[in-house]
C-alpha positions as CSV (number, residue, x, y, z in Angstrom):
1,M,0.0,0.0,0.0
2,E,1.3,3.4,-0.9
3,E,2.0,5.8,1.9
4,K,0.2,9.1,1.8
5,T,2.2,12.3,1.9
6,I,0.8,15.8,2.6
7,T,2.7,19.0,2.1
8,V,1.9,22.1,4.1
9,T,3.4,25.6,4.2
10,V,4.5,27.0,7.5
11,A,5.3,30.7,7.8
12,Y,8.0,31.5,10.4
13,G,9.0,35.2,10.5
14,S,9.4,36.3,6.9
15,T,10.4,32.8,5.7
16,K,8.0,30.2,4.4
17,H,8.8,26.5,4.8
18,S,7.3,23.8,2.7
19,I,7.0,20.7,4.9
20,A,6.2,17.2,3.5
21,L,4.9,14.6,6.0
22,S,4.3,11.0,5.3
23,E,2.2,8.4,7.1
24,Q,4.1,6.3,9.7
25,D,3.1,2.6,9.7
26,G,-0.3,3.6,8.4
27,N,-0.8,6.3,11.0
28,E,-1.6,9.8,9.8
29,P,1.0,12.5,10.5
30,K,0.6,14.1,14.0
31,V,1.3,17.6,15.3
32,K,4.5,16.1,16.8
33,D,5.8,15.0,13.4
34,L,5.3,18.6,12.0
35,A,7.0,20.1,15.1
36,D,10.0,17.7,14.7
37,A,10.3,18.6,11.0
38,L,10.2,22.3,11.8
39,T,12.9,21.9,14.4
40,Q,15.1,20.4,11.6
41,V,14.6,23.4,9.2
42,T,14.3,26.3,11.7
43,G,16.3,25.2,14.7
44,V,13.4,26.1,17.0
45,P,13.0,23.2,19.5
46,A,9.5,21.6,19.6
47,P,8.7,22.8,23.2
48,S,9.4,26.4,22.2
49,Q,7.1,26.3,19.1
50,K,3.6,27.7,18.9
51,L,1.9,26.4,15.8
52,I,-1.2,28.3,14.6
53,F,-3.8,27.2,12.1
54,K,-6.8,29.4,11.3
55,G,-6.2,31.3,14.5
56,K,-6.1,28.2,16.7
57,S,-3.1,27.0,18.5
58,L,-2.2,23.3,18.0
59,K,-1.4,22.2,21.5
60,D,-1.9,18.5,21.5
61,M,1.3,16.9,20.0
62,E,-0.3,13.5,19.7
63,E,-3.3,14.6,17.7
64,S,-3.3,14.0,14.0
65,L,-3.1,17.0,11.7
66,S,-6.3,16.0,10.0
67,S,-8.2,16.3,13.3
68,F,-7.5,20.0,13.1
69,G,-8.7,20.1,9.5
70,I,-5.1,20.4,8.1
71,K,-4.8,18.8,4.7
72,Q,-2.6,19.0,1.6
73,G,-1.6,22.6,0.7
74,C,-2.8,24.2,4.0
75,K,-0.9,27.2,5.4
76,L,0.1,27.5,9.0
77,M,2.1,29.9,11.1
78,M,4.8,29.2,13.7
79,I,6.0,31.5,16.5
80,G,9.0,30.6,18.7
81,K,12.7,31.3,19.3
82,R,15.8,29.3,18.7
83,N,17.9,28.2,21.5
84,S,21.0,30.3,22.2
85,P,24.3,28.9,21.0
86,E,25.2,28.2,24.6
87,E,22.1,26.1,25.2
88,E,22.7,24.3,21.9
89,A,26.2,23.4,23.1
90,E,24.7,22.0,26.4
91,L,22.1,20.1,24.4
92,K,24.8,18.6,22.3
93,K,26.5,17.3,25.4
94,L,23.3,15.8,26.6
95,K,22.7,14.1,23.2
96,D,26.2,12.6,23.3
97,I,25.5,11.3,26.8
98,E,22.2,9.9,25.5
99,K,24.2,7.9,22.9
100,S,26.3,6.4,25.7
101,V,23.1,5.4,27.6
102,E,21.7,3.7,24.4
103,Q,25.0,1.8,23.9
104,T,25.1,0.5,27.5
105,A,21.4,-0.3,27.4
106,K,22.0,-2.5,24.3
107,K,24.7,-4.5,26.2
108,L,22.3,-4.9,29.1
109,E,19.5,-6.1,26.8
110,K,21.9,-8.7,25.4
111,V,22.7,-10.0,28.9
112,D,19.0,-10.2,29.7
113,G,18.4,-12.2,26.6
114,E,21.3,-14.6,27.4
115,L,20.0,-15.1,30.9
116,T,16.5,-16.0,29.6
117,G,18.3,-18.5,27.3
118,L,20.1,-20.1,30.3
119,K,16.8,-20.3,32.3
120,N,15.3,-22.1,29.4
121,G,18.1,-24.7,29.5
122,F,20.0,-23.7,26.4
123,L,23.3,-24.8,28.0
124,A,24.5,-27.9,29.8
125,K,23.9,-27.7,33.5
126,D,27.7,-28.0,34.4
127,L,28.4,-25.0,32.1
128,Q,25.6,-22.8,33.5
129,A,27.4,-21.6,36.7
130,E,30.4,-20.4,34.7
131,A,28.1,-18.6,32.2
132,L,26.1,-17.0,35.0
133,G,29.3,-15.7,36.6
134,K,30.3,-14.0,33.3
135,L,26.8,-12.5,32.9
136,D,27.0,-11.2,36.4
137,H,30.3,-9.5,35.6
138,R,28.8,-7.9,32.5
139,V,25.8,-6.6,34.4
140,K,28.1,-5.1,37.1
141,V,30.1,-3.4,34.3
142,A,26.9,-2.0,32.8
143,S,25.8,-0.8,36.2
144,E,29.1,1.0,36.7
145,Q,28.8,2.7,33.4
146,F,25.3,3.9,34.2
147,M,26.5,5.3,37.5
148,K,29.3,7.1,35.8
149,I,26.8,8.5,33.2
150,L,24.6,9.6,36.1
151,E,27.5,11.5,37.7
152,Q,28.3,13.1,34.4
153,I,24.7,14.4,34.1
154,D,24.7,15.6,37.7
155,S,27.9,17.5,37.2
156,M,26.3,19.6,34.4
157,I,25.3,23.0,35.6
158,V,22.3,24.1,33.5
159,P,21.0,27.7,33.9
160,E,17.4,28.1,34.8
161,T,16.7,29.8,31.5
162,F,17.7,26.8,29.4
163,S,14.3,25.1,29.7
164,D,14.8,22.7,26.8
165,C,18.1,21.6,28.4
166,K,16.6,21.2,31.9
167,M,13.8,19.0,30.5
168,K,16.2,16.8,28.6
169,K,18.5,16.5,31.6
170,K,15.6,15.5,33.8
171,G,14.4,12.9,31.3
172,L,17.9,11.4,31.0
173,V,18.3,11.1,34.7
174,K,15.0,9.2,34.9
175,T,16.0,6.9,32.0
176,V,19.4,6.1,33.6
177,Q,17.8,5.4,37.0
178,D,15.3,3.0,35.3
179,F,18.2,1.2,33.7
180,L,20.0,0.9,37.0
181,A,16.9,-0.6,38.5
182,Q,16.9,-3.1,35.6
183,C,20.5,-4.0,36.4
184,D,19.5,-4.8,40.0
185,K,16.6,-6.9,38.7
186,I,18.9,-8.9,36.3
187,E,21.5,-9.4,39.0
188,A,18.8,-10.8,41.3
189,G,17.7,-13.1,38.5
190,I,21.3,-14.3,38.0
191,S,21.7,-15.0,41.8
192,D,18.4,-16.7,41.9
193,H,19.2,-19.0,39.0
194,L,22.7,-19.7,40.4
195,A,21.1,-20.7,43.8
196,K,18.7,-23.1,42.0
197,I,21.6,-24.8,40.1
198,Q,23.7,-25.1,43.2
199,S,20.9,-26.6,45.3
200,K,20.2,-29.1,42.4
201,N,23.8,-30.1,42.3
202,L,23.9,-30.6,46.1
203,A,20.8,-32.8,45.9
204,L,22.4,-34.8,43.2
205,A,25.7,-35.2,45.2
206,E,23.8,-36.5,48.3
């Protein structure tokens, strides 16, 4: 099935931007998609944008454009200011940290998948204890990396006026804390499975 694309014109200051938006997985373009596309061409972050269509402000980011009556060829207006170069520099630091979080999260996901495999008996019993020990070490390394990232975020001094930055920083802290909780959960799962193997081995030895 062919994906539908609509093109709208958005006036920002004295400049007019032609924005083409396509359906995502069969879903109509949302206000959020338009805001993201405008960030790319104007440099104005989505939270700082005010999108106006026929005198009405488009506030709900999750609403589809069509629900506001926006269709092919419609004209909108945007008000908003770009971040200062200083704030952009801080945002770039946060984006780099975000990449580190994603990389560490992928390693953790791999450990979790391997642990599930072990629980399902994809490895001979006598090899499981050694494999669990290695997984435990990898979880501890991931946990240490998340702690270092958390310290890195905490050490950033973000001025009160950098609202976009403050929001991103807060979101990142929450994400890292959630991953640290996941590390604890996986470590507990490893200990639990190790205890089961050891008690089985003891029962066999008796």
